[in-house]
Every structure is written in structure tokens, then in C-alpha cells.
The first five atom37 places (N, CA, C, CB, O) and aatype in JSON, in Angstrom:
{
  "aatype": [12, 19, 10, 6, 9, 0, 8, 10, 16, 9, 1, 14, 7, 5, 2, 0, 0, 13, 6, 5, 0, 13, 16, 5, 0, 5, 1, 9, 9, 0, 15, 12, 14, 7, 18, 10, 15, 8, 6, 10, 7, 10, 4, 10, 6, 1, 14, 5, 3, 18, 19, 10, 10, 19, 1, 17, 0, 16, 10, 6, 3, 8, 6, 9, 7, 13, 1, 5, 15, 0, 5, 18, 5, 6, 17, 11, 11, 10, 10, 8, 8, 13, 18, 3, 14, 13, 14, 15, 19, 19, 8, 13, 6, 14, 19, 0, 10, 14, 14, 19, 0],
  "atom_mask": [
    [1, 1, 1, 1, 1],
    [1, 1, 1, 1, 1],
    [1, 1, 1, 1, 1],
    [1, 1, 1, 1, 1],
    [1, 1, 1, 1, 1],
    [1, 1, 1, 1, 1],
    [1, 1, 1, 1, 1],
    [1, 1, 1, 1, 1],
    [1, 1, 1, 1, 1],
    [1, 1, 1, 1, 1],
    [1, 1, 1, 1, 1],
    [1, 1, 1, 1, 1],
    [1, 1, 1, 0, 1],
    [1, 1, 1, 1, 1],
    [1, 1, 1, 1, 1],
    [1, 1, 1, 1, 1],
    [1, 1, 1, 1, 1],
    [1, 1, 1, 1, 1],
    [1, 1, 1, 1, 1],
    [1, 1, 1, 1, 1],
    [1, 1, 1, 1, 1],
    [1, 1, 1, 1, 1],
    [1, 1, 1, 1, 1],
    [1, 1, 1, 1, 1],
    [1, 1, 1, 1, 1],
    [1, 1, 1, 1, 1],
    [1, 1, 1, 1, 1],
    [1, 1, 1, 1, 1],
    [1, 1, 1, 1, 1],
    [1, 1, 1, 1, 1],
    [1, 1, 1, 1, 1],
    [1, 1, 1, 1, 1],
    [1, 1, 1, 1, 1],
    [1, 1, 1, 0, 1],
    [1, 1, 1, 1, 1],
    [1, 1, 1, 1, 1],
    [1, 1, 1, 1, 1],
    [1, 1, 1, 1, 1],
    [1, 1, 1, 1, 1],
    [1, 1, 1, 1, 1],
    [1, 1, 1, 0, 1],
    [1, 1, 1, 1, 1],
    [1, 1, 1, 1, 1],
    [1, 1, 1, 1, 1],
    [1, 1, 1, 1, 1],
    [1, 1, 1, 1, 1],
    [1, 1, 1, 1, 1],
    [1, 1, 1, 1, 1],
    [1, 1, 1, 1, 1],
    [1, 1, 1, 1, 1],
    [1, 1, 1, 1, 1],
    [1, 1, 1, 1, 1],
    [1, 1, 1, 1, 1],
    [1, 1, 1, 1, 1],
    [1, 1, 1, 1, 1],
    [1, 1, 1, 1, 1],
    [1, 1, 1, 1, 1],
    [1, 1, 1, 1, 1],
    [1, 1, 1, 1, 1],
    [1, 1, 1, 1, 1],
    [1, 1, 1, 1, 1],
    [1, 1, 1, 1, 1],
    [1, 1, 1, 1, 1],
    [1, 1, 1, 1, 1],
    [1, 1, 1, 0, 1],
    [1, 1, 1, 1, 1],
    [1, 1, 1, 1, 1],
    [1, 1, 1, 1, 1],
    [1, 1, 1, 1, 1],
    [1, 1, 1, 1, 1],
    [1, 1, 1, 1, 1],
    [1, 1, 1, 1, 1],
    [1, 1, 1, 1, 1],
    [1, 1, 1, 1, 1],
    [1, 1, 1, 1, 1],
    [1, 1, 1, 1, 1],
    [1, 1, 1, 1, 1],
    [1, 1, 1, 1, 1],
    [1, 1, 1, 1, 1],
    [1, 1, 1, 1, 1],
    [1, 1, 1, 1, 1],
    [1, 1, 1, 1, 1],
    [1, 1, 1, 1, 1],
    [1, 1, 1, 1, 1],
    [1, 1, 1, 1, 1],
    [1, 1, 1, 1, 1],
    [1, 1, 1, 1, 1],
    [1, 1, 1, 1, 1],
    [1, 1, 1, 1, 1],
    [1, 1, 1, 1, 1],
    [1, 1, 1, 1, 1],
    [1, 1, 1, 1, 1],
    [1, 1, 1, 1, 1],
    [1, 1, 1, 1, 1],
    [1, 1, 1, 1, 1],
    [1, 1, 1, 1, 1],
    [1, 1, 1, 1, 1],
    [1, 1, 1, 1, 1],
    [1, 1, 1, 1, 1],
    [1, 1, 1, 1, 1],
    [1, 1, 1, 1, 1]
  ],
  "atom_positions": [
    [[-25.57, 21.58, -2.53], [-24.56, 20.47, -2.39], [-24.24, 21.12, -4.2], [-25.28, 18.4, -1.92], [-25.08, 20.89, -5.07]],
    [[-23.29, 21.68, -4.44], [-22.78, 22.18, -6.07], [-21.82, 21.37, -6.4], [-22.15, 23.71, -6.3], [-20.9, 21.06, -5.64]],
    [[-21.99, 20.9, -7.75], [-21.0, 20.3, -8.53], [-20.3, 21.21, -9.41], [-21.54, 19.27, -9.27], [-20.93, 22.13, -9.95]],
    [[-18.94, 21.04, -9.63], [-18.02, 21.53, -10.14], [-18.07, 20.46, -11.33], [-16.81, 21.74, -9.22], [-18.43, 19.29, -11.2]],
    [[-17.57, 21.17, -12.68], [-17.42, 20.82, -13.92], [-16.67, 20.85, -14.91], [-17.96, 21.06, -14.25], [-17.09, 21.43, -15.92]],
    [[-15.48, 20.32, -14.92], [-13.85, 20.87, -15.5], [-13.99, 20.09, -16.76], [-12.18, 20.35, -14.46], [-13.81, 18.87, -16.77]],
    [[-14.33, 20.82, -17.89], [-13.14, 19.9, -19.52], [-12.15, 20.31, -19.52], [-13.38, 20.09, -21.26], [-11.92, 21.49, -19.8]],
    [[-10.88, 19.09, -19.06], [-9.9, 19.06, -19.4], [-9.51, 18.77, -20.71], [-9.52, 18.53, -18.72], [-9.92, 17.67, -21.08]],
    [[-8.58, 19.66, -21.89], [-8.09, 18.81, -22.78], [-6.34, 18.36, -22.74], [-8.51, 19.5, -24.06], [-5.51, 19.2, -23.09]],
    [[-6.06, 17.51, -22.46], [-4.48, 16.99, -22.46], [-4.11, 17.17, -23.6], [-4.12, 15.55, -22.11], [-4.73, 16.89, -24.63]],
    [[-2.55, 17.88, -23.44], [-1.26, 17.96, -24.24], [-1.26, 16.21, -25.12], [0.33, 18.29, -22.91], [-1.49, 15.17, -24.5]],
    [[-0.95, 16.26, -26.59], [-1.11, 14.95, -26.96], [-0.18, 14.12, -26.65], [-1.29, 14.82, -28.12], [0.94, 14.5, -26.98]],
    [[-0.25, 12.93, -26.05], [0.75, 12.09, -25.85], [1.06, 12.02, -24.41], [0.0, 0.0, 0.0], [1.96, 11.26, -24.07]],
    [[0.31, 12.84, -23.35], [0.4, 12.81, -21.73], [-0.32, 12.61, -21.39], [0.66, 13.59, -20.97], [-0.59, 13.19, -20.34]],
    [[-1.53, 11.36, -22.07], [-3.01, 10.86, -20.84], [-1.82, 10.56, -19.42], [-4.29, 8.66, -21.5], [-1.65, 11.22, -18.39]],
    [[-1.19, 9.37, -19.88], [-0.57, 8.54, -18.31], [0.1, 9.34, -17.86], [0.38, 7.19, -18.27], [0.14, 9.25, -16.63]],
    [[0.84, 10.33, -18.36], [1.28, 11.35, -16.94], [0.46, 12.05, -16.31], [2.17, 12.39, -17.13], [0.58, 11.99, -15.08]],
    [[-0.61, 12.94, -16.86], [-1.88, 12.96, -16.51], [-2.75, 12.21, -15.52], [-2.29, 12.81, -17.4], [-3.27, 12.74, -14.54]],
    [[-2.86, 10.94, -15.87], [-3.68, 10.32, -14.74], [-2.17, 9.93, -13.64], [-4.82, 8.66, -15.41], [-2.4, 9.78, -12.44]],
    [[-1.12, 9.84, -14.0], [-0.58, 9.64, -13.03], [-0.2, 10.82, -11.71], [0.34, 9.09, -13.61], [-0.21, 10.71, -10.49]],
    [[0.14, 12.06, -12.72], [-0.08, 12.92, -11.83], [-1.67, 13.62, -11.03], [0.62, 13.76, -12.46], [-1.66, 14.59, -10.27]],
    [[-2.87, 12.89, -11.42], [-3.69, 13.56, -10.85], [-4.2, 12.13, -9.75], [-4.77, 14.35, -12.0], [-5.18, 12.12, -9.0]],
    [[-3.31, 11.17, -9.94], [-3.71, 10.3, -8.86], [-2.69, 10.84, -7.39], [-3.4, 8.54, -9.42], [-2.7, 10.25, -6.31]],
    [[-1.99, 11.89, -7.66], [-1.3, 12.18, -6.66], [-2.19, 12.97, -5.91], [-0.09, 12.74, -6.97], [-2.51, 12.82, -4.73]],
    [[-2.85, 14.56, -7.39], [-3.67, 15.59, -6.47], [-4.57, 15.6, -6.12], [-3.86, 16.48, -6.67], [-5.1, 16.49, -5.45]],
    [[-5.18, 14.17, -6.64], [-6.73, 13.65, -5.88], [-6.58, 13.6, -4.62], [-7.34, 12.19, -6.21], [-7.53, 13.81, -3.86]],
    [[-5.34, 13.31, -4.2], [-5.35, 13.42, -2.33], [-5.34, 15.12, -2.0], [-3.53, 12.55, -1.43], [-5.5, 15.39, -0.81]],
    [[-5.25, 15.74, -2.5], [-5.11, 17.24, -2.11], [-6.36, 17.76, -2.13], [-4.22, 18.1, -3.01], [-6.87, 18.39, -1.2]],
    [[-7.1, 17.38, -3.65], [-8.58, 18.26, -3.45], [-9.62, 17.48, -2.7], [-9.33, 18.66, -4.94], [-10.78, 17.89, -2.62]],
    [[-9.13, 16.19, -2.08], [-9.78, 15.45, -1.05], [-9.91, 15.64, 0.4], [-9.34, 14.45, -1.12], [-10.71, 15.2, 1.22]],
    [[-8.78, 16.52, 0.47], [-8.14, 16.89, 2.0], [-9.0, 18.35, 2.07], [-6.03, 17.11, 2.1], [-8.97, 18.94, 3.15]],
    [[-9.6, 18.83, 1.19], [-10.33, 20.57, 1.51], [-11.43, 20.39, 2.34], [-11.02, 21.51, 0.04], [-12.06, 19.36, 2.55]],
    [[-11.57, 21.35, 2.74], [-13.04, 21.68, 3.76], [-14.41, 21.51, 2.74], [-13.04, 23.64, 4.48], [-14.2, 21.86, 1.58]],
    [[-15.59, 21.09, 2.98], [-16.5, 20.84, 1.99], [-16.22, 20.21, 0.79], [0.0, 0.0, 0.0], [-17.05, 20.48, -0.08]],
    [[-15.22, 19.37, 0.4], [-15.18, 18.25, -0.4], [-16.05, 17.33, 0.05], [-13.97, 17.71, -0.52], [-16.22, 17.04, 1.24]],
    [[-16.81, 16.68, -1.24], [-17.96, 15.48, -0.9], [-17.29, 14.33, -1.88], [-19.89, 15.95, -1.41], [-17.39, 13.13, -1.62]],
    [[-16.79, 14.71, -2.72], [-16.68, 13.26, -3.86], [-16.58, 14.07, -5.18], [-18.32, 11.97, -3.92], [-17.3, 15.01, -5.48]],
    [[-15.2, 13.36, -6.2], [-15.31, 13.45, -7.4], [-15.17, 12.14, -7.92], [-14.51, 14.35, -7.88], [-15.32, 11.04, -7.38]],
    [[-14.78, 12.52, -9.27], [-14.7, 11.15, -10.37], [-13.92, 12.33, -11.72], [-16.9, 10.18, -10.95], [-14.06, 13.49, -12.08]],
    [[-12.99, 11.01, -12.13], [-12.48, 11.76, -13.82], [-12.92, 10.47, -14.72], [-10.29, 12.18, -14.1], [-12.7, 9.26, -14.64]],
    [[-13.61, 11.25, -15.58], [-13.8, 10.58, -16.81], [-13.08, 10.46, -17.98], [0.0, 0.0, 0.0], [-12.66, 11.55, -18.37]],
    [[-12.76, 9.38, -18.76], [-11.95, 9.58, -19.75], [-13.19, 9.65, -21.27], [-10.67, 8.22, -19.66], [-14.15, 8.89, -21.46]],
    [[-12.92, 10.33, -21.78], [-13.75, 10.56, -23.5], [-13.68, 9.84, -24.4], [-13.42, 11.59, -24.34], [-12.66, 9.94, -25.07]],
    [[-14.62, 8.9, -24.79], [-14.34, 7.74, -25.41], [-13.97, 8.56, -27.04], [-15.76, 6.51, -25.25], [-12.96, 8.27, -27.68]],
    [[-14.95, 9.52, -27.49], [-14.26, 9.85, -28.93], [-13.46, 10.89, -29.28], [-15.11, 10.0, -29.84], [-13.37, 11.42, -30.39]],
    [[-12.63, 11.29, -27.82], [-11.57, 12.49, -28.0], [-10.61, 11.99, -26.75], [-12.31, 14.32, -27.79], [-10.69, 12.55, -25.66]],
    [[-9.62, 10.82, -27.0], [-9.08, 10.82, -25.94], [-8.26, 11.31, -25.18], [-8.91, 10.3, -25.89], [-7.72, 10.91, -24.14]],
    [[-8.21, 12.49, -25.96], [-6.98, 13.51, -25.19], [-8.0, 14.78, -24.06], [-5.84, 14.67, -26.87], [-7.69, 15.88, -23.6]],
    [[-9.23, 13.99, -23.96], [-10.44, 14.69, -22.85], [-10.96, 14.31, -22.34], [-11.3, 15.29, -22.97], [-11.75, 13.48, -22.8]],
    [[-10.92, 14.74, -20.61], [-11.64, 14.5, -19.89], [-12.51, 14.84, -18.64], [-11.25, 14.01, -19.9], [-11.89, 15.74, -18.09]],
    [[-13.43, 14.62, -18.05], [-14.2, 15.28, -17.52], [-13.94, 15.57, -16.08], [-15.24, 14.76, -17.76], [-14.03, 14.5, -15.48]],
    [[-13.73, 16.27, -15.48], [-13.92, 15.9, -13.79], [-14.89, 16.94, -13.33], [-12.38, 16.04, -12.75], [-15.12, 18.13, -13.53]],
    [[-15.47, 15.7, -12.46], [-16.76, 16.37, -11.39], [-16.57, 16.38, -10.23], [-18.05, 15.75, -11.34], [-16.58, 15.33, -9.59]],
    [[-16.38, 17.38, -9.76], [-15.93, 17.03, -8.35], [-17.44, 18.04, -7.18], [-13.78, 17.84, -8.15], [-17.84, 19.2, -7.27]],
    [[-17.75, 17.22, -6.47], [-19.04, 17.58, -5.28], [-18.27, 18.54, -4.26], [-19.74, 15.96, -4.26], [-17.25, 18.3, -3.61]],
    [[-18.94, 19.53, -4.3], [-18.75, 20.52, -2.98], [-19.67, 20.96, -2.06], [-18.34, 21.66, -3.31], [-20.65, 21.4, -2.65]],
    [[-19.77, 21.03, -0.77], [-20.88, 21.13, -0.29], [-21.23, 22.93, -0.95], [-20.78, 20.73, 1.48], [-22.29, 23.35, -1.4]],
    [[-20.34, 23.43, -0.84], [-20.99, 25.03, -1.29], [-19.91, 25.49, -2.39], [-21.05, 26.38, 0.24], [-18.95, 24.78, -2.66]],
    [[-20.14, 26.81, -3.04], [-19.74, 27.21, -4.37], [-18.39, 27.76, -4.04], [-20.74, 28.25, -5.11], [-17.44, 27.73, -4.83]],
    [[-18.34, 28.42, -2.48], [-17.5, 29.0, -1.21], [-16.51, 27.95, -1.48], [-18.24, 29.04, 0.51], [-15.47, 28.07, -2.13]],
    [[-16.87, 27.12, -1.03], [-15.96, 25.7, -0.46], [-14.59, 25.39, -1.92], [-17.5, 23.83, -0.33], [-13.4, 25.06, -1.85]],
    [[-15.5, 25.69, -3.07], [-14.46, 25.22, -4.46], [-13.81, 26.87, -4.34], [-15.52, 24.66, -6.51], [-12.67, 26.96, -3.86]],
    [[-14.34, 27.83, -4.66], [-13.57, 28.89, -5.16], [-12.77, 29.9, -4.13], [-14.49, 29.64, -5.97], [-11.71, 30.49, -4.36]],
    [[-13.45, 29.94, -3.11], [-12.28, 30.32, -1.52], [-11.43, 29.48, -0.82], [-13.01, 30.67, -0.24], [-10.23, 29.6, -0.56]],
    [[-12.5, 28.32, -0.45], [-11.55, 27.58, 0.09], [-10.44, 26.84, -0.31], [0.0, 0.0, 0.0], [-9.43, 26.56, 0.34]],
    [[-10.85, 26.48, -1.82], [-9.79, 25.74, -2.67], [-8.81, 26.54, -3.36], [-10.41, 24.95, -3.7], [-7.64, 26.54, -2.96]],
    [[-9.17, 27.25, -4.39], [-8.89, 28.38, -4.68], [-7.81, 28.97, -4.14], [-9.77, 28.96, -4.52], [-6.67, 29.06, -4.6]],
    [[-8.21, 29.33, -3.23], [-7.16, 30.2, -2.54], [-6.34, 30.09, -1.21], [-7.73, 31.24, -2.38], [-6.04, 30.81, -0.26]],
    [[-6.07, 28.55, -1.74], [-5.74, 27.46, -0.52], [-4.1, 27.77, -1.06], [-6.56, 25.4, -0.63], [-3.87, 28.18, -2.2]],
    [[-3.14, 27.54, -0.16], [-1.76, 26.68, -0.48], [-1.67, 25.63, -0.78], [-0.98, 26.54, 0.31], [-0.57, 25.15, -1.07]],
    [[-2.53, 25.07, -0.79], [-2.8, 23.62, -1.57], [-3.19, 23.17, -2.78], [-3.55, 23.06, -1.09], [-3.08, 22.11, -3.39]],
    [[-3.87, 24.61, -3.07], [-4.22, 24.96, -4.93], [-2.79, 25.15, -5.35], [-5.32, 26.7, -5.42], [-2.53, 24.57, -6.41]],
    [[-1.93, 25.72, -4.89], [-0.62, 26.2, -5.9], [0.04, 24.8, -6.12], [0.66, 27.46, -5.1], [0.55, 24.56, -7.21]],
    [[0.06, 23.54, -4.76], [0.43, 22.34, -5.38], [-0.23, 21.45, -6.72], [0.39, 21.62, -4.35], [0.12, 20.8, -7.71]],
    [[-1.16, 21.82, -6.16], [-2.72, 21.25, -7.52], [-2.11, 21.56, -8.83], [-4.63, 22.45, -7.51], [-1.92, 20.69, -9.69]],
    [[-1.69, 23.22, -9.02], [-1.56, 23.81, -10.15], [-0.29, 23.04, -11.02], [-1.36, 25.31, -9.83], [-0.28, 22.47, -12.12]],
    [[1.05, 23.39, -9.69], [2.14, 22.62, -10.02], [2.01, 21.11, -10.76], [2.8, 22.49, -8.78], [2.69, 20.85, -11.75]],
    [[1.23, 20.33, -10.3], [1.06, 19.33, -10.47], [0.35, 18.86, -11.86], [0.59, 19.09, -9.45], [0.72, 17.82, -12.42]],
    [[-0.89, 19.84, -12.47], [-1.82, 19.41, -13.09], [-1.56, 20.81, -14.35], [-3.31, 19.19, -12.07], [-1.52, 20.53, -15.55]],
    [[-1.49, 21.5, -14.11], [-2.14, 22.64, -15.2], [-0.97, 22.52, -16.18], [-2.4, 24.47, -14.55], [-1.35, 22.86, -17.3]],
    [[0.47, 22.1, -16.15], [0.81, 21.84, -17.48], [0.73, 21.11, -18.64], [1.42, 21.8, -17.45], [1.31, 21.23, -19.72]],
    [[-0.19, 20.24, -18.17], [-1.38, 19.1, -19.36], [-2.15, 20.02, -20.03], [-2.72, 17.87, -18.53], [-2.2, 19.8, -21.24]],
    [[-2.79, 21.02, -19.63], [-3.82, 21.55, -20.21], [-2.97, 22.33, -21.4], [-4.77, 22.44, -19.17], [-1.92, 22.96, -21.57]],
    [[-4.36, 21.74, -22.24], [-4.13, 22.91, -23.47], [-5.69, 22.54, -24.51], [-2.18, 22.51, -24.62], [-6.03, 21.58, -25.21]],
    [[-6.32, 23.88, -24.13], [-6.51, 25.29, -23.5], [-7.02, 24.95, -22.27], [-7.48, 26.32, -24.25], [-7.92, 24.13, -22.08]],
    [[-6.35, 25.68, -21.34], [-6.91, 26.13, -20.02], [-8.09, 25.44, -19.44], [-7.27, 27.47, -20.13], [-8.72, 26.49, -19.59]],
    [[-8.8, 24.8, -19.01], [-9.68, 24.1, -19.02], [-11.06, 25.24, -18.6], [-9.28, 22.84, -18.11], [-10.72, 26.1, -17.78]],
    [[-12.17, 25.3, -18.97], [-13.33, 25.58, -18.45], [-13.64, 25.11, -17.28], [-14.15, 25.3, -19.16], [-12.88, 24.2, -16.95]],
    [[-14.68, 25.42, -16.31], [-14.94, 25.08, -15.31], [-16.14, 25.59, -14.99], [-14.07, 25.27, -14.59], [-16.16, 26.8, -14.8]],
    [[-17.32, 24.91, -14.86], [-18.87, 25.55, -14.08], [-19.14, 24.85, -13.37], [-20.18, 25.77, -14.76], [-18.44, 23.89, -13.06]],
    [[-20.57, 25.19, -12.74], [-20.82, 24.87, -11.13], [-22.16, 24.67, -11.52], [-20.49, 26.11, -9.8], [-22.78, 25.47, -12.22]],
    [[-22.68, 23.51, -11.02], [-24.48, 23.37, -10.95], [-24.86, 22.94, -9.53], [-25.21, 22.03, -12.1], [-24.18, 22.29, -8.73]],
    [[-26.0, 23.41, -9.39], [-26.65, 23.04, -8.25], [-27.93, 22.11, -8.18], [-26.93, 24.16, -7.73], [-28.48, 22.42, -9.24]],
    [[-28.65, 21.27, -7.67], [-29.75, 20.39, -8.02], [-30.59, 21.22, -8.09], [-30.13, 19.32, -7.23], [-30.74, 22.25, -7.43]],
    [[-31.53, 20.53, -9.4], [-33.01, 21.09, -9.32], [-34.25, 20.15, -8.66], [-33.43, 21.4, -10.84], [-34.43, 18.96, -8.94]],
    [[-34.79, 20.69, -8.05], [-36.12, 20.36, -7.53], [-36.98, 19.8, -8.5], [-36.77, 21.49, -6.97], [-37.57, 20.66, -9.15]],
    [[-37.24, 18.56, -8.82], [-38.53, 17.71, -9.98], [-39.68, 16.89, -9.18], [-37.7, 16.28, -11.12], [-39.49, 16.2, -8.18]],
    [[-40.72, 17.08, -9.73], [-41.71, 16.61, -8.82], [-41.23, 15.14, -9.39], [-43.46, 17.2, -8.98], [-40.75, 14.98, -10.51]],
    [[-41.42, 14.15, -8.46], [-40.91, 12.91, -8.73], [-41.81, 12.16, -9.74], [-40.75, 12.18, -7.46], [-43.0, 12.44, -9.92]],
    [[-40.97, 10.95, -10.55], [-41.71, 10.54, -11.67], [-42.99, 9.29, -10.97], [-40.46, 9.85, -12.94], [-43.01, 8.57, -9.97]],
    [[-43.65, 9.49, -11.78], [-45.21, 8.77, -11.57], [-44.98, 7.38, -11.85], [-46.5, 9.35, -12.67], [-45.92, 6.58, -11.79]]
  ]
}
């Protein structure tokens, strides 16, 4: 499992429109091979900031399967004009830790 974390900063006054567009866009990402789940969070201290967490089966499912798909073009059309600056996106994998005693 890979966790994609995207920090999204939305243009001032665009939160409602962004959230409405995201409601539509989330159907796109949820339909992609390797998609496991996602959540969108709003920052309490900076209400123009969101975090998007997406769980993928593999890194390639996101980087190749999604980002190189025709569906990604629709995702971009729906969402990318809301961002300022463009989001930073990083990926994490679980770390095996010993159980808590």
C-alpha cells in the first residue's frame, strides 16, 4: 500500500467551488485501477489549505495508471485551476514496527 499526500492551497474565496468540483472529481479517482481509498481534510488554522490522502495499491497505480490516463485530463480540468501554488505531492509506504507492549 502507498499513501499519497497532496497539500492543496486553494485560491481565496474558492473553497465552496473547489469542494463542489472535488465531489465530482473524486468519482474519477475512485474508478482507477489500484485505488483503495481517499479522504479530503480542511485545515482548521488555514482554511484555504486542504490535504488529500489517497491510498493506492502501488506507486505505479498513481504515477502511471492515473497520471498518464485520459481520466487524469478530466481531473485536471475540474481541479487544477483552483490551486495557488500547485500542490506538492509525496508518497509514503508503511513502516513495520514492533507491537506496543
